[in-house]
C-alpha positions as CSV (number, residue, x, y, z in Angstrom):
1,M,59.4,45.0,-180.6
2,L,57.3,47.4,-178.6
3,R,54.2,45.2,-179.0
4,H,56.1,42.2,-177.6
5,L,57.3,43.9,-174.4
6,P,56.1,41.7,-171.4
7,S,53.5,43.2,-169.1
8,V,54.2,44.0,-165.5
9,T,52.0,41.1,-164.4
10,D,53.9,38.7,-166.7
11,L,57.2,39.7,-165.2
12,L,55.9,39.6,-161.6
13,D,55.0,35.9,-162.2
14,Q,58.6,35.0,-163.1
15,P,60.4,32.9,-160.5
16,A,63.4,35.3,-160.3
17,I,61.0,38.2,-159.6
18,L,59.0,36.2,-157.1
19,E,62.3,35.6,-155.2
20,L,63.0,39.3,-155.2
21,C,59.5,39.9,-153.8
22,T,60.2,37.6,-150.9
23,G,63.3,39.6,-149.9
24,H,62.2,43.1,-150.8
25,G,58.4,43.2,-150.9
26,R,56.1,43.1,-153.8
27,Q,55.4,46.9,-153.8
28,L,59.1,47.8,-154.2
29,V,59.8,45.1,-156.8
30,T,56.7,46.2,-158.8
31,K,58.3,49.7,-158.9
32,W,61.5,48.2,-160.2
33,V,59.7,46.1,-162.9
34,R,57.8,49.2,-164.1
35,Q,61.1,51.2,-164.2
36,A,62.8,48.4,-166.2
37,I,59.9,48.3,-168.7
38,D,59.8,52.1,-169.1
39,E,63.5,52.3,-169.7
40,K,63.4,49.4,-172.2
41,R,60.5,51.0,-174.0
42,D,62.4,54.3,-174.3
43,A,65.5,52.5,-175.6
44,L,63.5,50.6,-178.2
45,R,61.8,53.8,-179.5
46,K,65.1,55.5,-179.9
47,Q,66.5,52.4,-181.7
48,L,63.5,52.2,-184.1
49,Q,63.8,55.8,-185.0
50,H,67.3,55.2,-186.3
51,S,66.7,51.7,-187.8
52,P,63.1,50.8,-188.4
53,A,62.5,47.0,-188.0
54,E,60.4,44.9,-190.2
55,N,57.4,43.2,-188.6
56,S,57.7,39.5,-188.4
57,E,55.1,37.5,-186.6
58,K,57.0,34.2,-187.0
59,D,59.7,35.6,-184.7
60,A,57.3,37.0,-182.1
61,A,57.8,34.2,-179.5
62,A,61.6,34.6,-179.8
63,V,61.4,38.3,-179.4
64,R,59.1,38.0,-176.4
65,D,61.5,35.6,-174.8
66,L,64.5,37.8,-175.5
67,L,62.8,40.9,-174.1
68,R,61.7,39.0,-171.0
69,I,65.3,37.8,-170.3
70,E,66.7,41.4,-170.9
71,L,64.0,42.8,-168.5
72,L,64.7,40.2,-165.8
73,E,68.4,41.1,-166.0
74,A,67.5,44.8,-165.8
75,V,65.3,44.3,-162.7
76,A,68.1,42.3,-161.1
77,Q,70.5,45.1,-161.8
78,I,68.1,47.7,-160.3
79,A,67.8,45.5,-157.2
80,H,71.5,45.2,-156.9
81,E,72.0,48.9,-157.1
82,S,69.2,49.4,-154.6
83,D,71.0,47.0,-152.2
84,L,74.2,49.0,-152.5
85,E,72.3,52.0,-151.1
86,R,71.4,50.1,-147.9
87,V,73.5,50.3,-144.7
88,Q,75.4,47.0,-144.8
89,G,78.4,45.3,-143.5
90,I,81.6,45.5,-145.5
91,I,85.3,44.6,-145.1
92,N,87.6,47.5,-144.5
93,A,90.9,46.7,-146.3
94,T,92.0,50.3,-146.7
95,G,94.5,50.3,-143.9
96,I,92.6,53.2,-142.2
97,V,91.7,51.7,-138.8
98,L,89.1,54.3,-138.0
99,H,87.6,55.1,-141.4
100,T,85.0,57.7,-141.0
101,G,83.2,56.8,-144.2
102,L,83.1,53.1,-143.1
103,G,81.6,53.8,-139.7
104,R,84.8,54.4,-137.6
105,A,85.3,51.9,-134.8
106,P,84.0,48.4,-135.3
107,L,82.0,47.2,-132.3
108,S,83.2,44.4,-130.0
109,A,81.4,41.1,-129.7
110,G,80.1,42.2,-126.3
111,A,78.7,45.5,-127.8
112,K,77.0,43.5,-130.6
113,Q,75.3,41.2,-128.0
114,A,74.3,44.3,-126.0
115,L,72.5,45.7,-129.0
116,Q,70.5,42.5,-129.4
117,D,69.7,42.4,-125.7
118,A,68.4,46.0,-125.8
119,A,66.5,45.7,-129.0
120,G,63.2,45.1,-127.3
121,A,62.0,46.7,-124.1
122,C,64.9,47.8,-121.8
123,N,65.6,50.0,-118.9
124,A,66.4,53.1,-121.1
125,E,65.0,55.6,-118.6
126,V,63.8,53.7,-115.6
127,D,65.5,52.4,-112.4
128,I,64.9,48.6,-112.3
129,A,65.2,48.5,-108.5
130,T,62.7,51.3,-107.7
131,G,60.7,51.5,-110.9
132,D,61.3,55.3,-110.9
133,R,62.1,57.3,-114.0
134,R,65.7,58.4,-114.4
135,Y,67.7,60.3,-117.0
136,R,68.9,58.4,-120.0
137,G,72.5,57.3,-119.5
138,Y,72.5,57.0,-115.8
139,Q,73.4,53.3,-116.2
140,L,76.9,54.3,-117.3
141,N,77.6,56.8,-114.6
142,S,79.3,54.6,-112.1
143,T,81.5,52.9,-114.8
144,L,82.6,56.3,-116.1
145,Q,83.3,57.5,-112.6
146,L,85.6,54.4,-112.1
147,L,87.3,54.8,-115.5
148,T,87.7,58.6,-115.6
149,G,87.6,59.8,-112.0
150,C,84.6,62.1,-112.9
151,D,81.7,62.9,-110.6
152,S,79.0,62.8,-113.2
153,S,78.4,62.1,-116.9
154,L,76.1,62.6,-119.9
155,I,76.0,60.8,-123.3
156,V,74.9,62.6,-126.4
157,N,74.9,61.7,-130.1
158,N,78.4,62.8,-131.0
159,N,81.2,65.0,-129.8
160,A,80.1,67.9,-132.0
161,A,76.8,67.9,-130.1
162,A,78.7,67.6,-126.8
163,T,80.6,70.7,-127.7
164,L,77.6,72.7,-128.7
165,L,75.5,71.7,-125.7
166,T,78.3,72.3,-123.2
167,L,79.1,75.8,-124.6
168,Q,75.4,76.8,-124.7
169,A,74.6,75.4,-121.2
170,L,77.7,76.9,-119.5
171,G,78.6,80.0,-121.5
172,A,75.7,81.4,-123.5
173,G,75.9,85.2,-123.5
174,R,79.4,85.2,-122.0
175,E,82.9,84.9,-123.2
176,V,84.8,81.6,-123.5
177,I,88.6,81.9,-124.0
178,I,90.4,79.7,-126.5
179,S,93.8,79.7,-128.3
180,R,93.8,80.7,-132.0
181,G,95.7,77.5,-132.6
182,E,92.8,75.4,-131.4
183,L,90.0,76.9,-133.6
184,I,89.7,73.6,-135.5
185,E,87.7,72.4,-138.5
186,I,86.9,68.8,-138.7
187,G,85.2,66.7,-141.4
188,G,81.8,67.9,-142.8
189,S,82.8,71.6,-142.5
190,F,82.4,71.6,-138.7
191,R,84.2,74.7,-137.6
192,L,84.6,75.6,-134.0
193,P,84.1,79.4,-134.4
194,E,80.7,78.7,-136.0
195,I,79.7,76.4,-133.1
196,F,80.6,79.2,-130.7
197,E,78.4,81.5,-132.6
198,L,75.5,79.0,-132.8
199,S,75.8,78.3,-129.0
200,G,75.5,82.0,-128.2
201,V,78.9,82.1,-126.6
202,I,81.2,85.1,-127.3
203,L,84.5,83.7,-128.7
204,R,87.6,85.3,-127.1
205,E,90.7,84.3,-129.1
206,V,94.1,84.5,-127.5
207,G,97.7,83.9,-128.7
208,T,98.6,83.0,-132.2
209,T,98.3,79.9,-134.4
210,N,101.6,78.5,-133.2
211,R,102.3,80.0,-129.8
212,T,100.0,80.7,-126.9
213,S,101.1,81.4,-123.3
214,L,99.5,81.1,-120.0
215,K,99.8,84.9,-119.7
216,D,97.6,85.2,-122.8
217,Y,94.8,83.4,-121.1
218,E,95.2,85.3,-117.8
219,N,95.2,88.7,-119.6
220,A,91.9,87.8,-121.4
221,I,90.0,86.9,-118.2
222,G,87.4,89.5,-117.3
223,P,84.0,90.0,-115.7
224,D,82.2,88.4,-118.7
225,T,84.4,85.3,-118.9
226,A,82.6,82.1,-118.3
227,A,85.3,79.5,-119.2
228,I,88.6,78.6,-120.6
229,M,88.4,76.0,-123.3
230,H,91.2,73.7,-124.4
231,V,90.7,71.7,-127.6
232,H,93.1,68.9,-128.5
233,P,94.1,69.2,-132.3
234,S,93.2,65.6,-133.0
235,N,93.3,65.9,-136.8
236,Y,96.4,68.1,-137.3
237,R,99.7,69.0,-135.8
238,V,101.5,72.3,-135.3
239,V,105.3,71.6,-135.3
240,G,108.4,73.8,-135.3
241,F,108.3,77.1,-133.5
242,A,105.3,76.3,-131.4
243,S,104.4,76.3,-127.8
244,K,101.4,76.2,-125.5
245,P,100.9,76.0,-121.7
246,D,100.3,72.7,-119.9
247,E,96.7,71.8,-119.5
248,A,97.0,71.5,-115.7
249,D,98.3,75.1,-115.5
250,M,95.4,76.3,-117.7
251,F,92.8,74.6,-115.5
252,A,94.4,75.9,-112.3
253,L,94.2,79.4,-113.7
254,A,90.5,78.9,-114.4
255,K,90.0,77.7,-110.8
256,K,91.9,80.7,-109.5
257,H,89.6,83.1,-111.2
258,G,86.4,81.1,-110.5
259,I,85.6,80.2,-114.1
260,I,85.0,76.8,-115.7
261,A,87.7,74.7,-117.4
262,I,86.5,72.8,-120.5
263,D,88.7,70.2,-122.2
264,D,87.8,68.7,-125.5
265,I,90.1,65.7,-126.0
266,G,88.6,64.7,-129.3
267,S,89.4,61.0,-129.8
268,G,88.1,59.9,-126.4
269,A,90.9,57.6,-125.5
270,L,90.7,55.6,-122.3
271,F,94.1,53.9,-122.7
272,D,97.7,54.9,-123.1
273,T,98.4,55.1,-126.8
274,K,102.2,55.1,-126.1
275,E,101.8,51.4,-125.1
276,A,101.0,50.7,-128.8
277,G,104.0,52.6,-130.0
278,L,101.9,55.6,-130.9
279,P,102.3,59.3,-129.9
280,Y,100.5,60.4,-126.8
281,E,96.8,61.1,-127.0
282,P,95.0,62.8,-124.0
283,T,92.6,60.6,-122.0
284,F,89.5,61.4,-120.1
285,Q,91.2,60.3,-116.8
286,H,94.3,62.5,-117.4
287,S,92.2,65.5,-118.1
288,I,90.1,65.0,-115.0
289,D,93.2,64.5,-112.9
290,A,94.6,67.7,-114.4
291,G,91.7,69.7,-113.0
292,A,89.2,70.1,-115.9
293,D,85.6,70.8,-114.8
294,V,84.2,69.3,-118.0
295,V,85.8,66.9,-120.5
296,L,84.4,66.0,-123.9
297,G,85.3,63.2,-126.2
298,S,84.1,60.8,-129.0
299,G,82.9,57.3,-128.4
300,D,83.6,55.8,-131.8
301,K,87.3,56.7,-132.2
302,L,90.1,55.5,-130.0
303,L,87.6,54.5,-127.3
304,G,86.4,51.8,-129.7
305,G,82.6,52.1,-129.2
306,P,79.5,53.4,-131.0
307,Q,79.1,56.9,-132.3
308,C,78.4,59.2,-129.4
309,G,79.7,62.2,-127.5
310,I,80.8,61.6,-123.9
311,I,80.6,64.4,-121.3
312,V,82.2,63.9,-118.0
313,G,83.0,66.3,-115.2
314,N,82.0,67.7,-111.8
315,D,78.4,67.4,-110.6
316,E,77.5,71.1,-110.9
317,C,78.6,71.5,-114.5
318,V,77.2,68.3,-115.8
319,A,73.9,68.9,-114.0
320,K,73.6,72.3,-115.8
321,I,74.4,70.6,-119.1
322,R,71.9,67.7,-118.5
323,Q,69.1,70.1,-117.6
324,H,69.5,72.3,-120.7
325,P,66.6,72.0,-123.2
326,L,69.1,71.1,-126.0
327,A,70.2,68.0,-124.1
328,R,67.0,66.2,-125.1
329,A,67.5,67.1,-128.8
330,V,70.9,65.5,-128.9
331,R,70.3,62.6,-126.6
332,V,71.2,59.0,-127.7
333,G,69.0,56.0,-128.2
334,K,68.9,52.8,-126.1
335,L,71.1,50.9,-128.6
336,T,73.9,53.4,-128.4
337,L,73.8,53.3,-124.6
338,A,73.8,49.5,-124.6
339,A,76.8,49.3,-127.0
340,L,78.7,51.9,-125.1
341,G,78.0,50.2,-121.8
342,A,79.4,46.9,-123.1
343,T,82.5,48.7,-124.5
344,L,83.2,50.3,-121.2
345,D,82.8,47.0,-119.5
346,S,85.8,45.7,-121.5
347,Y,87.9,48.5,-119.9
348,T,86.7,47.7,-116.4
349,R,87.6,44.1,-116.8
350,E,91.0,45.2,-118.3
351,E,90.2,43.2,-121.4
352,S,89.9,46.1,-123.8
353,R,93.1,45.2,-125.7
354,S,91.7,41.8,-126.7
355,E,88.0,42.5,-126.8
356,I,87.8,45.9,-128.5
357,P,88.6,45.6,-132.3
358,T,90.1,49.1,-132.5
359,Q,92.7,48.3,-129.9
360,A,93.4,44.9,-131.3
361,M,94.1,46.5,-134.7
362,L,96.4,49.1,-133.2
363,F,98.3,46.6,-131.0
364,A,98.7,43.9,-133.7
365,T,102.3,43.1,-134.6
366,T,103.6,42.9,-138.1
367,D,104.4,39.3,-137.5
368,E,100.7,38.6,-136.8
369,L,99.7,40.6,-139.9
370,Q,102.2,38.7,-142.0
371,S,100.9,35.3,-140.9
372,R,97.3,36.3,-141.8
373,A,98.3,37.8,-145.1
374,E,100.1,34.6,-146.1
375,A,97.0,32.5,-145.2
376,I,94.8,34.7,-147.3
377,K,97.3,34.6,-150.2
378,Q,97.2,30.8,-150.0
379,D,93.4,30.8,-150.2
380,I,93.4,32.9,-153.4
381,A,96.6,31.5,-155.0
382,D,94.7,29.3,-157.5
383,V,92.9,32.3,-159.2
384,P,94.9,32.4,-162.5
385,E,93.9,36.0,-163.4
386,L,95.7,37.4,-160.3
387,Q,99.3,38.3,-159.6
388,I,99.6,38.3,-155.9
389,S,102.4,39.7,-153.7
390,I,102.8,40.4,-150.0
391,R,104.9,43.3,-148.7
392,D,105.4,45.7,-145.9
393,D,103.7,49.1,-146.0
394,V,102.2,51.8,-143.7
395,A,98.7,52.3,-142.6
396,Q,96.8,55.1,-140.8
397,V,94.8,55.4,-137.6
398,G,92.2,57.7,-139.2
399,G,89.0,59.1,-137.8
400,G,90.6,62.4,-136.9
401,S,93.0,60.6,-134.5
402,L,96.8,60.7,-134.3
403,P,97.3,62.7,-137.5
404,A,100.4,62.0,-139.6
405,V,101.1,58.8,-137.7
406,E,102.1,55.9,-139.9
407,L,101.4,52.4,-138.6
408,P,103.7,49.6,-139.9
409,T,101.5,47.1,-141.8
410,V,101.5,44.1,-144.1
411,V,99.5,44.3,-147.4
412,I,98.5,41.9,-150.2
413,A,99.0,43.6,-153.6
414,L,96.8,42.4,-156.5
415,Q,97.1,42.8,-160.2
416,H,94.4,41.4,-162.6
417,T,95.3,40.2,-166.1
418,K,91.9,41.4,-167.5
419,L,90.9,44.3,-165.2
420,S,92.6,47.5,-164.3
421,A,93.2,48.4,-160.7
422,D,90.2,50.7,-160.7
423,E,87.9,48.1,-162.3
424,L,89.0,45.5,-159.8
425,A,88.4,47.8,-156.9
426,V,84.9,48.5,-158.1
427,R,84.2,44.8,-158.5
428,L,85.4,44.2,-154.9
429,R,83.5,47.1,-153.6
430,T,80.2,46.1,-155.3
431,G,80.5,42.4,-155.1
432,R,78.4,40.0,-152.9
433,I,80.9,40.6,-150.1
434,G,81.8,44.3,-150.2
435,V,85.5,45.1,-149.8
436,F,86.9,48.6,-149.7
437,V,90.6,48.8,-150.7
438,R,93.2,51.3,-151.7
439,I,95.0,51.7,-155.0
440,Q,98.8,52.3,-155.2
441,N,100.9,52.2,-158.4
442,D,98.2,50.5,-160.4
443,E,97.8,47.7,-157.8
444,V,94.8,46.9,-155.6
445,I,96.1,46.9,-152.0
446,L,94.4,44.8,-149.3
447,D,95.8,46.2,-146.0
448,I,95.5,43.6,-143.3
449,R,95.9,46.1,-140.5
450,S,92.3,47.3,-140.8
451,V,90.7,43.9,-141.5
452,L,89.1,42.1,-138.6
453,P,90.7,38.7,-138.2
454,E,87.3,37.0,-138.4
455,D,86.9,38.5,-141.9
456,D,90.0,36.9,-143.3
457,S,88.2,34.0,-144.9
458,R,85.4,36.3,-146.2
459,L,88.1,38.6,-147.7
460,A,89.6,35.6,-149.6
461,L,86.1,34.5,-150.8
462,A,85.4,38.1,-152.0
463,V,88.5,38.0,-154.2
464,R,87.6,34.5,-155.5
465,L,84.1,35.6,-156.4
466,I,85.6,38.2,-158.8
467,R,86.8,35.3,-160.9
468,S,83.3,33.6,-161.0
469,E,81.7,36.9,-161.9
470,D,84.2,37.3,-164.8
471,R,82.9,34.1,-166.3
């Protein structure tokens, strides 16, 4: 058996391997071929140790053919597993509209086109009219002024970077006052007290977890105070015996004492979430109107754009932040700027509800979701191994936005006669069209709330492909 293992050269000449070389490159495929041969050789040695085989030259050709087929299948499996490690498009059928693990906000068609337009040379840091060099992100300043009421802006790679940079630029070596109830932790073990420490700011906690008064802030202000910081708890809620001062009163207090007012609104909303039947989420424009000197927010949550941190505020504060050495370390690339610019354009045209997928998902009615679910069910109804039902359920906003809020939704529940719910979920996730689902009561749930309408037919095809793979 060991003597009859095909060589690397033999396998590389096979049509299936040549096709893989076209898509992945000969160097990488050669590595996979060697890996498959090495693993097969080790398996054969272990097998022969337990049950020695008789040598039979008359079966040599058949053995070589069998081993070649097995190795071709092994290489194909290695290639498939390698493909799963690549960043690739998938269908989000989990019901979590802003799924952090799946990239949060899906980009609009305009943002996708902007990415393509900026892929080559673009005016990343130059003024087209004058040819002079300018700071990265200046292209969005006028739009953000219009949308938020700010004087100036800066875009960095995420809101955590915006927080770190702002604290270090405006408060290093001095105190920043914050309520104990706002010392948040978000995903990835990002803890605000640690960011304070890293930025060189002295954390001055006031109040308690559930109650903080304006007097608490005022009593904490001293000669070493640089700022008051308000952080919106975008991934949790404090309910019951709880109170905190109005943001406008906090910012007025900061102005009275000549210190900076920083507001981290978290989700980066630019629209009124109450219009979608959701609880209130602070917006950039509300915070600026309330008197904040600097406002921080995410670009890839409720705003519906690419991952970035958006800093808006008055000219003096933003200029200090922009000129800090750390600003270069956390700056964004041209593609992020292009996608964000196109996303903001949807707001200036007052077309965000129809053009930005996140908003379209949040505003979609259950009647619309029901109609789409029925069409998908009809497309997969002839798969005999599936039991299919449609029912009402609840979805989540996700992405650290609007915690504990349940969105009414419509789901397609699947049960497979041969596969468990876990097995079916794996098949859908790793299939030719990747689909992420959730499992409830031993059923695979396809939640239409988080599926892009243009993906409905692909979702149905992904389910149908499971049947062909079973065969």
